[in-house]
C-alpha positions as CSV (number, residue, x, y, z in Angstrom):
1,M,45.6,101.0,-114.2
2,A,48.1,98.1,-114.9
3,L,51.8,98.8,-114.6
4,A,53.4,99.0,-118.1
5,L,55.9,96.4,-118.9
6,P,59.4,97.8,-119.7
7,K,60.4,97.6,-123.4
8,G,64.0,98.4,-123.1
9,N,65.0,97.8,-119.5
10,G,65.4,94.9,-117.2
11,I,65.3,91.3,-118.1
12,T,63.9,90.3,-121.5
13,T,61.7,87.3,-121.7
14,M,62.2,84.6,-124.3
15,A,59.2,86.0,-126.2
16,S,61.1,89.3,-126.7
17,I,63.9,87.6,-128.5
18,E,62.7,86.1,-131.7
19,T,64.6,83.2,-133.4
20,V,66.0,83.9,-136.8
21,Q,65.0,81.0,-139.1
22,P,67.7,79.7,-141.5
23,G,67.7,81.7,-144.7
24,T,66.0,84.8,-143.3
25,N,67.5,88.2,-142.8
26,P,68.0,88.8,-139.1
27,E,68.2,92.6,-139.6
28,A,64.6,92.6,-140.7
29,G,63.5,90.6,-137.7
30,W,64.1,90.5,-134.0
31,V,67.3,92.6,-134.0
32,T,65.8,95.8,-135.4
33,R,62.8,95.6,-133.0
34,L,65.0,95.0,-130.0
35,A,67.3,97.9,-130.9
36,N,64.4,100.3,-131.4
37,R,62.4,99.6,-128.3
38,D,61.4,102.3,-125.9
39,S,63.7,102.5,-122.9
40,S,60.9,103.2,-120.4
41,G,59.9,100.8,-117.5
42,L,61.9,102.3,-114.6
43,E,58.9,101.7,-112.3
44,F,58.9,98.0,-113.2
45,Q,62.6,97.9,-112.5
46,E,62.2,99.5,-109.1
47,L,59.4,97.1,-108.2
48,K,61.5,94.1,-109.2
49,F,64.5,95.2,-107.1
50,T,62.4,96.1,-104.2
51,I,60.9,92.6,-104.1
52,H,64.4,91.1,-104.5
53,R,65.7,93.1,-101.5
54,K,62.8,92.1,-99.4
55,L,63.2,88.5,-100.4
56,L,66.9,88.5,-99.3
57,D,65.8,90.0,-96.0
58,R,63.2,87.3,-95.3
59,I,64.6,84.1,-96.8
60,N,67.6,82.1,-95.7
61,L,69.0,81.2,-99.2
62,D,71.8,79.2,-97.6
63,A,69.3,76.9,-96.0
64,L,67.6,76.4,-99.4
65,S,70.9,75.3,-101.0
66,S,70.5,71.9,-99.4
67,L,67.3,71.3,-101.3
68,A,67.0,70.0,-104.8
69,S,67.1,73.0,-107.2
70,E,63.6,72.5,-108.5
71,R,62.2,72.3,-105.0
72,A,64.2,75.4,-103.9
73,R,63.0,77.3,-106.9
74,A,59.4,76.3,-106.2
75,E,59.6,77.5,-102.6
76,I,61.2,80.8,-103.6
77,R,58.5,81.3,-106.3
78,V,55.8,81.1,-103.6
79,A,57.7,83.6,-101.4
80,V,58.1,86.0,-104.3
81,A,54.4,85.7,-105.3
82,R,53.5,86.6,-101.7
83,L,55.8,89.7,-101.8
84,V,54.3,90.8,-105.1
85,D,50.9,90.7,-103.6
86,E,52.0,92.6,-100.5
87,E,53.2,95.5,-102.7
88,R,49.6,96.2,-103.8
89,T,50.9,97.4,-107.1
90,P,48.2,96.9,-109.8
91,L,49.6,94.2,-112.1
92,S,48.0,92.1,-114.7
93,L,48.6,88.3,-114.4
94,A,51.2,88.5,-117.2
95,E,53.0,91.3,-115.5
96,K,53.0,89.5,-112.1
97,E,54.4,86.3,-113.7
98,R,57.1,88.3,-115.3
99,V,58.2,90.0,-112.1
100,I,58.3,86.6,-110.4
101,E,60.4,85.0,-113.2
102,E,62.8,87.9,-113.3
103,V,63.3,87.9,-109.5
104,L,63.9,84.1,-109.7
105,D,66.5,84.8,-112.4
106,E,68.2,87.2,-110.1
107,V,68.3,84.7,-107.2
108,F,69.2,81.5,-109.1
109,G,70.8,82.7,-112.3
110,L,72.5,85.6,-113.9
111,G,69.7,88.1,-113.9
112,P,69.2,89.9,-117.3
113,L,71.5,87.4,-119.0
114,E,69.4,84.4,-118.4
115,P,67.1,84.7,-121.5
116,L,70.2,85.1,-123.6
117,L,71.9,82.1,-122.1
118,R,68.8,80.0,-122.8
119,D,68.9,80.9,-126.5
120,P,71.1,78.2,-128.2
121,T,71.5,80.3,-131.3
122,I,73.5,83.0,-129.5
123,S,77.3,82.4,-129.7
124,D,78.6,85.5,-127.9
125,I,77.1,87.9,-125.3
126,L,78.9,91.2,-125.0
127,V,78.1,93.7,-122.2
128,T,79.7,97.0,-123.0
129,T,77.7,99.1,-120.5
130,P,74.7,98.3,-118.3
131,K,72.5,99.7,-121.0
132,L,74.3,98.3,-124.0
133,V,74.3,94.6,-124.5
134,Y,75.1,92.9,-127.8
135,V,74.9,89.3,-129.0
136,E,76.5,87.5,-131.9
137,R,74.1,85.3,-133.8
138,A,75.0,83.6,-137.2
139,G,78.4,85.3,-137.2
140,K,77.0,88.9,-136.8
141,L,76.7,91.3,-133.9
142,Y,73.3,92.8,-132.9
143,R,72.2,95.0,-130.1
144,T,69.5,93.6,-127.8
145,S,67.0,95.3,-125.4
146,V,68.6,93.6,-122.4
147,E,69.7,96.1,-119.8
148,F,71.1,96.0,-116.2
149,K,69.8,98.5,-113.7
150,D,73.2,100.1,-113.2
151,N,77.0,99.4,-112.8
152,T,76.4,97.9,-109.4
153,H,73.9,95.5,-110.7
154,L,76.3,94.4,-113.5
155,L,79.2,94.1,-111.1
156,R,77.1,91.9,-108.8
157,I,76.4,89.5,-111.7
158,I,80.1,89.4,-112.6
159,E,80.9,88.6,-109.0
160,K,78.4,85.8,-109.0
161,I,79.9,84.3,-112.1
162,V,83.5,84.3,-110.8
163,A,82.5,83.1,-107.3
164,R,81.2,79.9,-108.8
165,V,84.7,78.9,-110.0
166,G,86.5,80.1,-106.9
167,R,87.8,83.3,-108.4
168,R,87.5,86.9,-107.2
169,V,87.3,90.2,-109.0
170,D,88.0,93.6,-107.3
171,E,90.2,96.6,-107.7
172,S,93.4,94.6,-107.0
173,T,92.4,91.9,-109.5
174,P,90.2,93.8,-112.0
175,L,90.6,91.2,-114.8
176,V,89.3,87.7,-114.6
177,D,88.7,84.6,-116.8
178,A,86.1,82.0,-115.8
179,R,83.6,79.6,-117.2
180,L,79.9,78.9,-116.6
181,P,78.6,75.4,-115.7
182,D,77.6,74.8,-119.3
183,G,81.3,75.4,-120.4
184,S,80.8,79.0,-121.7
185,R,83.9,81.1,-121.4
186,V,83.7,84.3,-119.5
187,N,86.0,87.3,-119.5
188,A,85.4,90.3,-117.3
189,A,87.1,93.6,-116.6
190,I,86.1,96.1,-113.9
191,P,87.3,99.6,-112.9
192,P,89.9,100.9,-112.8
193,V,91.0,99.1,-116.0
194,A,87.5,99.3,-117.4
195,V,87.0,103.1,-117.9
196,D,83.2,103.3,-118.3
197,G,82.2,100.6,-115.9
198,P,82.3,96.8,-115.8
199,L,82.8,94.9,-119.1
200,L,81.6,91.3,-119.6
201,C,82.1,88.9,-122.5
202,I,80.6,85.4,-122.6
203,R,81.7,83.0,-125.4
204,R,79.0,80.4,-125.8
205,F,79.5,76.9,-127.2
206,G,76.9,74.8,-128.8
207,R,75.3,72.1,-126.8
208,D,75.2,69.8,-129.8
209,L,78.7,68.9,-131.0
210,L,79.3,69.7,-134.6
211,E,80.3,66.9,-137.0
212,G,82.5,67.4,-140.0
213,S,79.5,67.0,-142.2
214,D,77.9,70.0,-140.4
215,L,80.9,72.1,-141.5
216,V,80.5,71.0,-145.0
217,A,76.8,71.9,-144.9
218,K,77.7,75.3,-143.6
219,L,80.2,75.7,-146.6
220,A,83.1,76.0,-144.3
221,L,85.0,73.5,-146.4
222,T,84.4,70.8,-149.0
223,D,84.0,67.0,-148.7
224,G,87.4,66.6,-150.2
225,M,89.0,68.9,-147.7
226,L,87.3,67.1,-144.9
227,E,88.5,63.8,-146.2
228,L,92.1,65.1,-146.3
229,L,91.9,66.5,-142.7
230,K,90.3,63.3,-141.4
231,A,93.1,61.2,-143.0
232,C,95.8,63.5,-141.5
233,V,94.4,63.1,-138.0
234,R,94.2,59.4,-138.3
235,A,97.7,59.2,-139.8
236,R,99.0,61.1,-136.7
237,L,100.2,64.3,-138.5
238,N,100.8,67.3,-136.2
239,I,98.3,70.0,-137.1
240,L,98.3,73.7,-136.3
241,I,95.0,75.6,-136.7
242,S,95.4,79.3,-137.3
243,G,92.8,82.1,-137.3
244,G,91.6,85.3,-135.9
245,T,89.3,85.8,-132.9
246,G,85.9,84.1,-133.4
247,A,87.0,82.5,-136.7
248,G,86.1,79.0,-135.5
249,K,89.4,77.6,-134.4
250,T,88.1,75.8,-131.3
251,T,85.1,74.4,-133.3
252,L,87.4,73.0,-135.9
253,L,89.7,71.6,-133.2
254,N,86.8,69.8,-131.7
255,V,85.8,68.4,-135.0
256,L,89.3,67.2,-135.9
257,S,89.8,65.7,-132.5
258,S,86.7,63.5,-133.0
259,Y,88.8,61.5,-135.6
260,I,91.3,60.4,-133.0
261,P,90.9,56.7,-132.4
262,E,89.0,55.7,-129.2
263,N,91.9,53.5,-128.0
264,E,94.4,56.4,-127.7
265,R,95.1,58.4,-124.5
266,I,94.6,62.1,-125.0
267,V,95.8,64.9,-122.7
268,T,94.2,68.3,-123.2
269,I,95.6,71.6,-122.0
270,E,93.6,74.9,-122.0
271,D,93.4,78.3,-120.4
272,A,89.6,77.8,-119.9
273,A,88.3,74.3,-120.5
274,E,86.1,74.5,-123.5
275,L,87.1,71.5,-125.7
276,K,84.5,68.7,-125.8
277,L,86.2,65.6,-126.8
278,R,84.1,62.5,-127.5
279,Q,86.6,59.9,-126.6
280,T,86.6,58.1,-123.2
281,H,90.3,58.3,-122.3
282,V,90.8,62.0,-122.0
283,A,92.8,63.7,-119.3
284,R,91.9,67.4,-119.1
285,M,94.0,70.1,-117.5
286,E,93.4,73.8,-117.1
287,T,95.6,76.7,-116.1
288,R,95.3,78.6,-112.8
289,P,95.8,82.3,-112.3
290,A,97.9,83.7,-109.5
291,N,96.3,84.4,-106.1
292,I,95.9,87.9,-104.7
293,E,99.6,87.8,-103.5
294,G,100.7,87.0,-107.1
295,N,101.6,83.4,-106.3
296,G,100.4,80.0,-107.3
297,A,99.9,80.6,-111.0
298,I,100.0,77.5,-113.2
299,K,100.7,78.4,-116.9
300,I,100.1,76.4,-120.1
301,R,103.9,75.8,-120.2
302,D,103.8,74.1,-116.8
303,L,101.0,71.9,-118.0
304,V,102.6,70.9,-121.3
305,I,105.8,69.9,-119.4
306,N,103.7,67.9,-117.0
307,A,101.7,66.3,-119.8
308,L,104.8,64.7,-121.1
309,R,105.0,62.7,-117.8
310,M,101.4,61.4,-118.2
311,R,102.0,58.9,-121.0
312,P,99.9,60.7,-123.6
313,D,99.4,59.4,-127.1
314,R,98.2,62.8,-128.2
315,I,98.5,66.2,-126.7
316,I,96.0,68.9,-127.6
317,V,96.7,72.5,-126.5
318,G,93.7,74.8,-126.8
319,E,95.9,77.7,-127.9
320,V,99.6,78.5,-127.8
321,R,100.2,82.2,-127.2
322,S,103.6,82.4,-125.3
323,E,106.7,80.5,-124.4
324,E,104.8,77.2,-124.2
325,A,105.1,77.1,-128.0
326,L,108.7,75.8,-127.5
327,D,107.5,72.9,-125.3
328,M,104.7,72.1,-127.6
329,L,107.1,71.9,-130.6
330,Q,109.5,69.7,-128.6
331,A,106.7,67.4,-127.7
332,M,105.7,67.1,-131.3
333,N,109.3,66.3,-132.2
334,T,109.8,63.7,-129.5
335,G,107.3,61.0,-130.3
336,H,104.0,62.7,-129.5
337,D,102.9,62.9,-133.1
338,G,99.3,63.4,-134.0
339,S,99.1,66.4,-131.6
340,L,96.9,69.5,-132.3
341,T,96.8,73.1,-131.3
342,T,95.7,76.6,-132.4
343,I,97.2,80.0,-132.7
344,H,96.0,83.5,-133.5
345,S,97.2,84.5,-136.9
346,N,96.0,85.8,-140.3
347,T,97.8,83.4,-142.7
348,P,99.9,80.3,-142.4
349,R,103.1,82.3,-143.1
350,D,102.2,84.7,-140.3
351,A,101.6,81.8,-138.0
352,V,105.2,80.6,-138.5
353,G,106.4,84.1,-137.7
354,R,104.3,84.2,-134.5
355,L,105.7,80.8,-133.5
356,E,109.2,82.2,-133.9
357,V,108.4,85.1,-131.6
358,M,106.8,82.8,-129.0
359,V,109.8,80.4,-129.0
360,G,112.1,83.4,-128.5
361,M,110.0,84.3,-125.4
362,A,111.1,81.0,-123.8
363,N,114.7,82.3,-123.6
364,A,116.0,79.2,-125.2
365,N,119.0,80.9,-126.8
366,M,118.1,79.5,-130.1
367,G,118.9,81.2,-133.4
368,V,116.3,82.1,-135.9
369,R,117.3,79.2,-138.2
370,S,117.2,76.7,-135.4
371,I,113.7,77.9,-134.4
372,R,112.4,77.6,-138.0
373,A,113.9,74.1,-138.3
374,Q,112.2,73.1,-135.1
375,V,108.9,74.5,-136.5
376,T,109.1,72.7,-139.8
377,S,110.2,69.4,-138.2
378,A,107.3,69.5,-135.7
379,I,104.3,70.7,-137.7
380,D,103.1,68.8,-140.7
381,L,100.0,70.8,-141.6
382,M,98.5,74.2,-141.1
383,V,94.8,74.9,-141.4
384,Q,93.8,78.6,-141.7
385,V,90.2,79.6,-140.8
386,A,88.6,83.0,-141.3
387,R,85.3,84.7,-140.6
388,F,83.9,86.7,-143.4
389,S,81.6,89.8,-143.6
390,D,78.5,87.7,-144.0
391,G,79.2,85.9,-140.8
392,T,80.3,82.7,-142.4
393,R,83.4,80.9,-141.4
394,K,85.6,79.1,-143.9
395,I,88.9,77.2,-144.2
396,T,90.9,79.5,-146.4
397,Y,94.2,77.5,-146.5
398,I,95.3,73.9,-146.0
399,T,99.1,74.2,-146.2
400,E,101.9,71.7,-145.8
401,L,105.2,72.7,-144.1
402,V,107.8,71.2,-146.4
403,G,111.1,72.1,-144.9
404,M,113.8,74.7,-145.1
405,E,115.5,76.4,-148.1
406,G,118.5,78.2,-146.7
407,E,117.0,80.4,-143.9
408,Q,113.4,80.3,-145.1
409,V,110.6,78.0,-144.2
410,T,109.1,76.4,-147.4
411,M,105.4,75.8,-147.5
412,Q,103.0,74.6,-150.2
413,D,99.2,75.2,-150.3
414,I,97.1,72.1,-150.9
415,F,93.6,73.8,-150.8
416,L,92.6,77.4,-150.9
417,F,89.4,79.4,-150.6
418,E,89.5,82.3,-153.2
419,K,87.0,85.0,-152.6
420,S,85.6,86.5,-155.8
421,G,83.0,89.0,-154.6
422,V,79.9,89.7,-152.6
423,A,76.4,88.9,-153.8
424,E,73.5,91.4,-153.5
425,N,72.2,89.7,-150.4
426,G,75.6,90.1,-148.8
427,K,76.7,86.5,-149.2
428,I,80.4,85.9,-150.0
429,L,81.1,84.5,-153.4
430,G,84.2,82.4,-154.2
431,R,85.5,78.9,-154.7
432,F,87.4,76.2,-152.8
433,R,90.2,75.2,-155.1
434,A,92.7,72.3,-154.8
435,T,96.1,73.6,-156.0
436,G,96.9,70.3,-157.8
437,V,99.8,69.7,-155.5
438,R,100.0,66.2,-154.0
439,P,101.4,66.7,-150.4
440,R,104.7,65.1,-149.4
441,F,103.0,63.4,-146.5
442,Y,100.8,61.5,-149.0
443,E,103.1,58.5,-148.7
444,K,102.7,58.6,-144.9
445,L,99.0,58.5,-145.4
446,R,99.4,55.5,-147.7
447,T,101.6,53.6,-145.3
448,S,99.1,54.2,-142.5
449,G,96.5,52.4,-144.6
450,I,94.7,55.5,-145.9
451,Q,94.1,55.8,-149.6
452,L,93.0,59.1,-151.0
453,P,92.0,59.4,-154.6
454,P,94.5,61.5,-156.7
455,A,91.5,63.4,-158.1
456,L,90.8,64.9,-154.7
457,F,93.8,67.2,-155.3
458,Q,92.3,68.6,-158.5
459,T,88.8,69.6,-157.3
460,I,87.2,73.1,-157.6
461,V,83.9,73.9,-155.7
462,E,82.1,77.2,-156.4
463,I,80.4,78.9,-153.5
464,G,77.4,81.3,-153.7
465,Q,77.0,81.2,-157.5
466,S,73.5,81.4,-158.7
């Protein structure tokens, strides 16, 4: 009798994760089937790990590291097939092939995560417990059938991830940020800070860089809004992108940065390098955490200060979240116009308030009015992005910072997205509306050789209407 393949345990194959075609309802497809599968298959799991242990006892993996990856994988495949035969467990050809592939994933990859990492439609992988793995696809979270054997298995995969980038994770350093070779961002937490066992979050980034036209096609903004943003980047306006977690800030930052001329020197600063600029002259810098003794940390603020000595035409900071906001504002105010950055916030007005708090963290002994004046002098444009209940992401505000009236920062909205309801299929209804206000920087665009038609500031585009 052949050994039954597990339906809810172990490593899922690509065949077990169906692709949701555009326009279909994913809840009616692969997600529901994955979530409802039987969780049997422990015998299969034990067989796989038995073979894995025997392989590690017999093969010198360090010696194979000198071989080309394809050749090393081929040699390990032969060894695993031999071990499967030695087990004398009755397996069909398909089951035998699956055992081999899953052991290879354990040796060369990230075990149960490999099928998910090979799926380009998945944007986030969230491991809550060894038996509870979710993914985000098309802006929504779904449970998968992927499972780890136990906490030890999950911890081993986390250790493999962080070891690749020279980091460590243990009880003394239970939190870690890292990135995979493909640029995916990884955050992990292990006990004692993770109460129920190791936690793992992988933020994926598309292999194909999105263009502005792709965002228009996804109804994230209109052609007119894109033309305005493109003009602002080329005219060297300082732009702050604001939004919540997963709202699409980095995606929009990548798109806007693509409009920077090729002949300019760009310095990028990030916590985890995830920006993918298309220009040639890009100097990339990344923060470094403290070592086990608590020394050697290099923060974004250090890198912003250093960037000013690197003759940048533009400075792009992946995200400001602390006292580096002061240095970024000062850079924007001292000749490094055309810079871009992002911030976590729900509205443009809230973003200004967060910047005030961050500058205060720098202990600059600046009064509130001075901080606000610095903000309005440095930032020309704020772009708010949001993720909606149907998984779509949209630009909800394009707002100009005008100046100060007394103690208050004055702002004017140029474009808005106004939500009007939800359709029966769950899609968001609403409209992109130009407010009719011509921005004060319109003259700067004109003197930069950029002509935008006045009618652009009068447009209304309905979304989701039948």
